[in-house]
DOPAMI-767080 format. One record per residue: residue number from 0; residue in three letters; x, y, z of N, C-alpha, C, O in turn. Coordinates in steps of 0.2 Angstrom, whole numbers. Example, Ala and Ser with C-alpha at 12.3 -4.5 7.8 and 13.67 -1.06 7.14 Angstrom:
<pts>
[0, "ALA", [66, -28, 39], [62, -22, 39], [66, -16, 39], [71, -17, 42]]
[1, "SER", [64, -11, 35], [68, -5, 36], [64, 0, 39], [67, 6, 40]]
</pts>
This chain:
<pts>
[0, "MET", [97, 77, -92], [97, 72, -88], [92, 67, -90], [86, 69, -91]]
[1, "ALA", [94, 61, -90], [88, 55, -93], [84, 54, -86], [87, 53, -80]]
[2, "ARG", [77, 54, -88], [74, 53, -81], [72, 46, -80], [69, 44, -75]]
[3, "TRP", [74, 40, -85], [74, 33, -83], [80, 31, -80], [85, 32, -83]]
[4, "GLU", [80, 29, -75], [86, 25, -71], [83, 20, -67], [77, 19, -65]]
[5, "PRO", [88, 15, -65], [87, 8, -62], [83, 11, -56], [84, 17, -55]]
[6, "ASP", [79, 7, -52], [78, 6, -45], [73, 12, -44], [73, 15, -38]]
[7, "ALA", [69, 14, -49], [65, 19, -48], [61, 19, -43], [59, 24, -39]]
[8, "ARG", [58, 13, -42], [53, 12, -36], [56, 14, -29], [53, 18, -25]]
[9, "LEU", [63, 11, -27], [66, 12, -21], [69, 20, -21], [69, 23, -15]]
[10, "ARG", [70, 22, -25], [72, 29, -26], [66, 34, -24], [67, 40, -22]]
[11, "LEU", [59, 32, -27], [53, 37, -24], [52, 35, -17], [50, 40, -13]]
[12, "VAL", [53, 29, -15], [52, 28, -7], [57, 32, -4], [55, 36, 0]]
[13, "ARG", [64, 32, -5], [68, 36, -1], [68, 43, -2], [70, 46, 3]]
[14, "ALA", [65, 45, -7], [63, 53, -8], [57, 54, -4], [57, 60, -1]]
[15, "ALA", [52, 49, -4], [47, 52, -1], [48, 52, 6], [45, 56, 10]]
[16, "VAL", [52, 48, 10], [53, 47, 17], [58, 53, 19], [57, 55, 25]]
[17, "GLU", [62, 56, 15], [66, 61, 16], [62, 67, 16], [63, 71, 21]]
[18, "LEU", [58, 68, 11], [53, 74, 11], [48, 74, 17], [48, 79, 21]]
[19, "PHE", [45, 68, 18], [40, 67, 23], [43, 69, 30], [40, 73, 34]]
[20, "ALA", [49, 67, 31], [54, 69, 38], [55, 76, 37], [54, 79, 43]]
[21, "GLU", [57, 80, 32], [59, 87, 32], [53, 91, 32], [53, 96, 35]]
[22, "ARG", [47, 89, 28], [42, 95, 28], [36, 92, 30], [31, 95, 29]]
[23, "GLY", [35, 86, 33], [29, 83, 34], [25, 80, 28], [25, 82, 23]]
[24, "TYR", [21, 74, 30], [18, 70, 26], [14, 75, 21], [14, 75, 15]]
[25, "ASP", [8, 79, 25], [4, 83, 21], [7, 89, 17], [4, 90, 12]]
[26, "ALA", [12, 91, 19], [16, 97, 15], [20, 95, 10], [22, 99, 6]]
[27, "THR", [20, 88, 9], [24, 86, 2], [20, 83, -3], [15, 80, -2]]
[28, "THR", [21, 85, -9], [18, 83, -15], [20, 77, -18], [25, 74, -16]]
[29, "VAL", [16, 75, -23], [19, 70, -27], [24, 73, -31], [30, 70, -31]]
[30, "GLN", [24, 78, -35], [28, 81, -38], [35, 82, -36], [40, 80, -39]]
[31, "GLU", [35, 85, -29], [42, 85, -26], [45, 79, -25], [51, 78, -25]]
[32, "ILE", [40, 73, -23], [44, 66, -22], [47, 64, -29], [52, 61, -29]]
[33, "ALA", [44, 66, -34], [46, 64, -42], [52, 68, -42], [58, 65, -43]]
[34, "ASP", [52, 74, -41], [57, 78, -42], [65, 76, -38], [70, 76, -40]]
[35, "ARG", [63, 75, -32], [68, 73, -27], [72, 66, -30], [78, 65, -30]]
[36, "ALA", [68, 62, -33], [69, 56, -35], [73, 56, -41], [78, 52, -43]]
[37, "GLY", [72, 62, -45], [74, 63, -51], [70, 60, -57], [72, 58, -62]]
[38, "LEU", [65, 60, -56], [60, 56, -60], [54, 60, -61], [54, 65, -58]]
[39, "THR", [49, 58, -66], [43, 61, -67], [37, 60, -63], [37, 55, -59]]
[40, "LYS", [32, 64, -63], [26, 63, -59], [23, 56, -62], [20, 53, -59]]
[41, "THR", [24, 55, -69], [20, 50, -72], [24, 43, -69], [20, 39, -68]]
[42, "THR", [30, 42, -69], [34, 37, -66], [32, 36, -59], [33, 30, -57]]
[43, "PHE", [30, 41, -55], [28, 40, -48], [21, 37, -48], [20, 34, -43]]
[44, "PHE", [16, 38, -53], [11, 35, -53], [10, 27, -56], [5, 24, -55]]
[45, "ARG", [16, 26, -60], [17, 20, -63], [18, 14, -56], [17, 8, -57]]
[46, "HIS", [21, 18, -51], [23, 13, -46], [18, 13, -41], [17, 8, -38]]
[47, "PHE", [15, 19, -38], [11, 20, -33], [4, 24, -36], [5, 28, -40]]
[48, "PRO", [-1, 22, -33], [-8, 26, -34], [-8, 32, -30], [-12, 36, -32]]
[49, "ASP", [-4, 33, -25], [-5, 39, -22], [1, 40, -16], [5, 35, -14]]
[50, "LYS", [2, 45, -13], [8, 47, -9], [8, 42, -3], [13, 39, -1]]
[51, "ARG", [1, 41, 0], [1, 36, 6], [3, 29, 4], [6, 27, 9]]
[52, "GLU", [3, 27, -1], [5, 20, -3], [12, 21, -4], [14, 15, -4]]
[53, "VAL", [17, 25, -5], [22, 25, -5], [26, 23, 2], [31, 19, 3]]
[54, "VAL", [22, 24, 7], [24, 23, 14], [24, 15, 15], [28, 12, 18]]
[55, "PHE", [19, 13, 11], [18, 6, 13], [20, 1, 7], [17, -4, 6]]
[56, "ALA", [25, 2, 2], [27, 0, -2], [28, -8, -3], [26, -11, -7]]
[57, "GLY", [32, -10, 3], [33, -16, 4], [27, -22, 5], [29, -28, 4]]
[58, "GLN", [22, -20, 6], [16, -24, 9], [16, -31, 5], [17, -36, 7]]
[59, "ASP", [15, -29, -1], [14, -35, -6], [20, -40, -6], [19, -46, -6]]
[60, "ILE", [25, -38, -5], [31, -42, -4], [32, -46, 3], [34, -52, 4]]
[61, "HIS", [31, -41, 7], [30, -45, 14], [25, -50, 15], [25, -56, 17]]
[62, "THR", [20, -49, 12], [14, -55, 12], [17, -61, 8], [16, -67, 9]]
[63, "GLN", [20, -60, 3], [21, -65, -1], [28, -69, 2], [28, -75, 2]]
[64, "LEU", [32, -66, 4], [37, -69, 10], [35, -73, 15], [36, -79, 15]]
[65, "LEU", [31, -70, 18], [27, -74, 24], [23, -79, 22], [22, -84, 25]]
[66, "SER", [19, -79, 17], [16, -86, 14], [20, -91, 11], [19, -97, 11]]
[67, "ASP", [26, -89, 7], [29, -93, 4], [33, -97, 9], [34, -103, 9]]
[68, "ALA", [35, -94, 14], [38, -98, 20], [35, -102, 24], [38, -107, 26]]
[69, "ILE", [28, -100, 25], [25, -105, 29], [23, -110, 25], [22, -116, 28]]
[70, "ALA", [22, -110, 17], [20, -116, 14], [27, -120, 12], [26, -126, 11]]
[71, "GLY", [32, -117, 13], [38, -121, 12], [41, -124, 18], [46, -127, 17]]
[72, "SER", [38, -124, 25], [40, -126, 30], [40, -134, 30], [36, -136, 26]]
[73, "PRO", [43, -138, 33], [42, -144, 34], [35, -146, 38], [32, -143, 42]]
[74, "ALA", [32, -152, 34], [25, -154, 36], [25, -155, 44], [19, -154, 47]]
[75, "SER", [31, -157, 48], [31, -160, 54], [31, -153, 60], [30, -153, 66]]
[76, "ALA", [33, -148, 57], [33, -140, 60], [27, -139, 64], [22, -141, 61]]
[77, "THR", [27, -136, 70], [21, -134, 73], [20, -127, 71], [24, -124, 68]]
[78, "PRO", [14, -125, 73], [12, -119, 69], [16, -113, 71], [16, -109, 66]]
[79, "LEU", [19, -112, 77], [24, -107, 80], [29, -108, 77], [31, -102, 75]]
[80, "ALA", [33, -113, 74], [38, -116, 72], [38, -113, 64], [42, -110, 61]]
[81, "VAL", [33, -114, 62], [30, -111, 55], [31, -104, 54], [34, -101, 49]]
[82, "VAL", [27, -101, 59], [28, -94, 59], [34, -91, 61], [36, -85, 59]]
[83, "GLY", [38, -95, 65], [45, -91, 65], [50, -93, 59], [55, -90, 58]]
[84, "ALA", [48, -97, 55], [52, -98, 49], [49, -91, 45], [53, -88, 42]]
[85, "ALA", [43, -90, 44], [41, -84, 41], [43, -78, 44], [43, -73, 40]]
[86, "LEU", [44, -78, 49], [47, -71, 53], [53, -70, 51], [55, -64, 49]]
[87, "ASP", [58, -77, 50], [64, -77, 47], [66, -74, 40], [71, -72, 38]]
[88, "ALA", [61, -76, 36], [61, -74, 30], [59, -66, 29], [63, -62, 25]]
[89, "LEU", [54, -64, 32], [53, -56, 32], [58, -54, 35], [62, -51, 31]]
[90, "THR", [60, -54, 41], [65, -50, 44], [72, -50, 41], [76, -46, 42]]
[91, "GLY", [73, -55, 38], [79, -56, 34], [80, -51, 29], [86, -49, 27]]
[92, "THR", [75, -48, 26], [75, -43, 21], [76, -36, 24], [77, -31, 20]]
[93, "PHE", [76, -35, 31], [77, -28, 34], [84, -27, 35], [85, -30, 40]]
[94, "THR", [88, -25, 31], [95, -24, 32], [97, -18, 36], [93, -14, 37]]
[95, "LYS", [104, -18, 39], [106, -13, 42], [105, -6, 39], [103, -1, 42]]
[96, "ASP", [106, -5, 32], [104, 0, 28], [98, 2, 28], [97, 8, 28]]
[97, "ARG", [93, -1, 29], [85, 0, 30], [83, 4, 37], [78, 7, 38]]
[98, "GLN", [88, 3, 42], [86, 4, 48], [85, 12, 50], [81, 13, 55]]
[99, "GLU", [88, 16, 48], [87, 23, 49], [81, 26, 45], [77, 30, 47]]
[100, "MET", [81, 23, 38], [75, 25, 35], [69, 23, 38], [64, 26, 39]]
[101, "SER", [69, 16, 40], [63, 14, 43], [62, 18, 49], [56, 20, 50]]
[102, "ALA", [66, 20, 54], [65, 24, 59], [62, 31, 57], [58, 33, 61]]
[103, "ARG", [64, 34, 53], [62, 40, 50], [54, 39, 47], [49, 43, 47]]
[104, "LEU", [53, 33, 44], [46, 32, 42], [41, 31, 47], [35, 32, 47]]
[105, "ARG", [44, 28, 52], [40, 26, 59], [38, 33, 62], [32, 34, 64]]
[106, "ILE", [42, 38, 62], [39, 45, 64], [34, 47, 61], [29, 49, 64]]
[107, "VAL", [35, 47, 54], [30, 50, 48], [24, 47, 50], [19, 51, 52]]
[108, "VAL", [23, 40, 50], [17, 37, 51], [14, 38, 58], [8, 39, 58]]
[109, "ASP", [18, 37, 63], [16, 39, 70], [12, 47, 70], [8, 48, 75]]
[110, "GLY", [14, 51, 66], [12, 58, 66], [5, 58, 62], [1, 63, 64]]
[111, "ASN", [3, 55, 58], [-2, 56, 53], [-8, 50, 56], [-6, 45, 57]]
[112, "ASP", [-14, 52, 56], [-20, 49, 58], [-21, 43, 52], [-22, 37, 54]]
[113, "ASP", [-21, 45, 45], [-22, 41, 39], [-17, 36, 39], [-17, 30, 37]]
[114, "LEU", [-12, 39, 40], [-5, 33, 40], [-6, 28, 46], [-5, 22, 45]]
[115, "ARG", [-8, 30, 51], [-8, 25, 56], [-13, 20, 56], [-13, 14, 57]]
[116, "GLU", [-20, 23, 53], [-25, 19, 50], [-24, 14, 45], [-25, 8, 45]]
[117, "ARG", [-20, 17, 40], [-18, 12, 35], [-12, 7, 37], [-12, 1, 34]]
[118, "ALA", [-8, 8, 42], [-4, 4, 45], [-8, -2, 50], [-5, -7, 51]]
[119, "ALA", [-13, -1, 52], [-16, -5, 56], [-20, -10, 50], [-21, -15, 52]]
[120, "PHE", [-22, -7, 45], [-25, -11, 40], [-20, -16, 37], [-22, -22, 36]]
[121, "LYS", [-14, -13, 36], [-8, -18, 34], [-7, -23, 40], [-6, -29, 38]]
[122, "ARG", [-7, -22, 45], [-6, -27, 50], [-12, -33, 49], [-11, -39, 49]]
[123, "VAL", [-17, -30, 49], [-23, -35, 49], [-22, -39, 42], [-22, -45, 42]]
[124, "ALA", [-20, -36, 36], [-20, -40, 30], [-14, -45, 32], [-15, -51, 30]]
[125, "LEU", [-8, -44, 34], [-3, -48, 35], [-5, -54, 40], [-3, -59, 38]]
[126, "ALA", [-9, -53, 46], [-11, -58, 50], [-16, -63, 45], [-15, -69, 44]]
[127, "ALA", [-21, -60, 41], [-24, -63, 37], [-21, -68, 32], [-22, -74, 32]]
[128, "ALA", [-16, -65, 29], [-12, -69, 24], [-8, -75, 28], [-7, -81, 26]]
[129, "MET", [-6, -73, 33], [-1, -79, 37], [-7, -84, 39], [-6, -90, 37]]
[130, "ALA", [-12, -83, 43], [-17, -87, 45], [-21, -91, 39], [-23, -96, 41]]
[131, "ALA", [-21, -88, 34], [-24, -92, 28], [-18, -98, 25], [-20, -103, 22]]
[132, "ALA", [-12, -95, 25], [-7, -99, 23], [-5, -106, 28], [-3, -111, 26]]
[133, "LEU", [-7, -104, 34], [-7, -110, 39], [-13, -114, 38], [-12, -120, 39]]
[134, "ARG", [-19, -112, 37], [-25, -115, 36], [-24, -120, 30], [-25, -126, 31]]
[135, "LYS", [-20, -117, 24], [-18, -121, 19], [-14, -127, 20], [-13, -132, 16]]
[136, "ARG", [-11, -127, 27], [-6, -132, 28], [-10, -138, 33], [-8, -143, 33]]
[137, "GLY", [-16, -135, 35], [-22, -140, 38], [-22, -138, 45], [-25, -141, 49]]
[138, "VAL", [-19, -132, 47], [-20, -129, 53], [-26, -127, 55], [-28, -122, 52]]
[139, "PRO", [-30, -129, 60], [-37, -127, 59], [-38, -120, 65], [-34, -118, 69]]
[140, "GLU", [-44, -117, 64], [-45, -111, 67], [-48, -114, 73], [-52, -119, 74]]
[141, "PRO", [-45, -110, 79], [-43, -104, 80], [-36, -104, 80], [-33, -99, 81]]
[142, "THR", [-33, -110, 79], [-25, -110, 81], [-21, -106, 75], [-15, -103, 76]]
[143, "ALA", [-23, -106, 68], [-20, -103, 64], [-21, -95, 64], [-16, -92, 62]]
[144, "GLY", [-27, -92, 66], [-26, -86, 67], [-23, -83, 74], [-20, -78, 74]]
[145, "LEU", [-22, -87, 79], [-19, -86, 84], [-11, -86, 83], [-8, -81, 86]]
[146, "ALA", [-9, -91, 80], [-1, -91, 78], [0, -86, 74], [5, -82, 76]]
[147, "ALA", [-4, -84, 68], [-2, -79, 66], [-2, -71, 70], [2, -66, 69]]
[148, "GLU", [-8, -70, 74], [-7, -65, 78], [-1, -64, 83], [1, -59, 85]]
[149, "LEU", [1, -70, 87], [8, -71, 91], [14, -69, 86], [17, -65, 87]]
[150, "GLY", [15, -72, 80], [20, -70, 76], [19, -63, 73], [24, -60, 71]]
[151, "LEU", [15, -60, 73], [14, -52, 72], [16, -49, 78], [20, -44, 77]]
[152, "ARG", [14, -50, 83], [15, -46, 90], [23, -48, 91], [27, -44, 94]]
[153, "ALA", [25, -53, 89], [33, -54, 90], [37, -49, 87], [41, -45, 89]]
[154, "PHE", [34, -50, 80], [37, -45, 74], [38, -37, 77], [43, -35, 78]]
[155, "ASP", [31, -35, 78], [30, -29, 80], [35, -26, 86], [38, -21, 86]]
[156, "GLN", [36, -31, 92], [40, -30, 97], [48, -29, 95], [52, -25, 97]]
[157, "ALA", [48, -34, 90], [55, -34, 87], [57, -28, 84], [63, -24, 85]]
[158, "TYR", [52, -26, 80], [53, -20, 75], [54, -13, 79], [58, -9, 78]]
[159, "GLU", [50, -12, 85], [51, -7, 89], [58, -7, 92], [60, -1, 93]]
[160, "GLU", [60, -12, 95], [67, -13, 98], [73, -11, 91], [78, -8, 92]]
[161, "TRP", [71, -13, 87], [76, -12, 81], [76, -5, 79], [82, -2, 78]]
[162, "LEU", [71, -1, 79], [71, 6, 77], [75, 11, 82], [76, 16, 81]]
[163, "VAL", [76, 8, 88], [80, 12, 94], [86, 14, 91], [90, 10, 89]]
[164, "PRO", [89, 20, 91], [95, 23, 89], [100, 18, 93], [99, 16, 99]]
[165, "GLY", [104, 17, 89], [110, 13, 92], [111, 6, 92], [116, 3, 94]]
[166, "GLN", [103, 3, 91], [102, -4, 91], [107, -8, 85], [106, -8, 79]]
[167, "SER", [111, -12, 89], [115, -16, 84], [113, -23, 82], [115, -27, 78]]
[168, "ARG", [108, -25, 85], [106, -32, 83], [102, -32, 77], [98, -28, 76]]
[169, "SER", [102, -38, 74], [97, -39, 67], [91, -39, 70], [90, -40, 76]]
[170, "LEU", [86, -38, 65], [80, -38, 66], [78, -45, 66], [73, -47, 69]]
[171, "ILE", [81, -50, 63], [80, -56, 63], [81, -60, 69], [77, -64, 72]]
[172, "ASP", [87, -57, 72], [89, -60, 80], [83, -57, 85], [81, -60, 89]]
[173, "LEU", [82, -51, 84], [77, -48, 89], [70, -52, 88], [67, -55, 92]]
[174, "ALA", [68, -53, 82], [61, -56, 81], [61, -63, 83], [56, -66, 86]]
[175, "ARG", [68, -67, 83], [68, -73, 86], [68, -73, 94], [66, -78, 97]]
[176, "HIS", [69, -69, 96], [70, -68, 104], [64, -66, 106], [61, -70, 110]]
[177, "ALA", [60, -61, 103], [52, -59, 104], [49, -65, 104], [45, -67, 109]]
[178, "LEU", [49, -69, 98], [44, -75, 97], [45, -80, 102], [41, -84, 103]]
[179, "HIS", [51, -81, 105], [53, -85, 110], [50, -82, 117], [47, -86, 121]]
[180, "GLN", [49, -76, 118], [46, -73, 123], [39, -74, 123], [36, -75, 128]]
[181, "VAL", [36, -74, 117], [28, -75, 116], [27, -83, 118], [23, -84, 122]]
[182, "LYS", [30, -87, 115], [30, -94, 117], [30, -94, 124], [25, -97, 127]]
[183, "THR", [35, -92, 127], [36, -93, 135], [29, -90, 138], [26, -93, 143]]
[184, "ALA", [27, -84, 136], [22, -80, 139], [15, -85, 137], [10, -85, 141]]
[185, "THR", [15, -87, 132], [8, -92, 130], [8, -98, 136], [3, -99, 139]]
[186, "ALA", [14, -102, 137], [15, -108, 141], [12, -105, 149], [10, -109, 153]]
[187, "MET", [13, -100, 149], [12, -98, 157], [5, -95, 157], [3, -93, 162]]
[188, "LEU", [1, -95, 153], [-7, -93, 153], [-11, -99, 157], [-17, -98, 158]]
[189, "ASP", [-9, -105, 157], [-12, -110, 160], [-9, -112, 167], [-11, -116, 170]]
[190, "ASP", [-4, -107, 168], [0, -109, 174], [-4, -106, 180], [-7, -101, 179]]
[191, "ALA", [-5, -110, 186], [-10, -108, 191], [-5, -103, 196], [-8, -99, 200]]
[192, "GLY", [2, -102, 195], [5, -98, 199], [5, -92, 196], [8, -88, 199]]
</pts>
């Protein structure tokens, strides 16, 4: 069998998620991931520095999607409207066929201290990228950082809902709803009632 085939990176991610779910993260080796994907260990290391990073394979793409959407938003848009456009760009990539794999991956991450720590760093990096993109648009601090954090809070809430078995709404719809809830909640912070 030829070892080179298209979509090697995605095949490695899928193989890793399957094995992590079956055997556990710690019990799975890079060689087993490569074998399951029908690839070599060398191919694995061309795509990922270690098995932990296969879990977070999309971080660079997610960062770029968020930053590009913020940069491309109309100049007249409010910071939260810009964050909403960024969430649309990001959540639009989470198609229905990724839902089950994402749910399995969440269980793996939740069950491993190192992966939970890496997930926290990923979240911080995404917030920092969004805040930096907002600052480039002229949004001052602390507004840029707060808008980025609120956007990620909405994403996190939507993502958790999306992973619930039987959830039929798209992640983009859930994120829009969650961002609306966040906007409503922030408007109430100064309410005397």
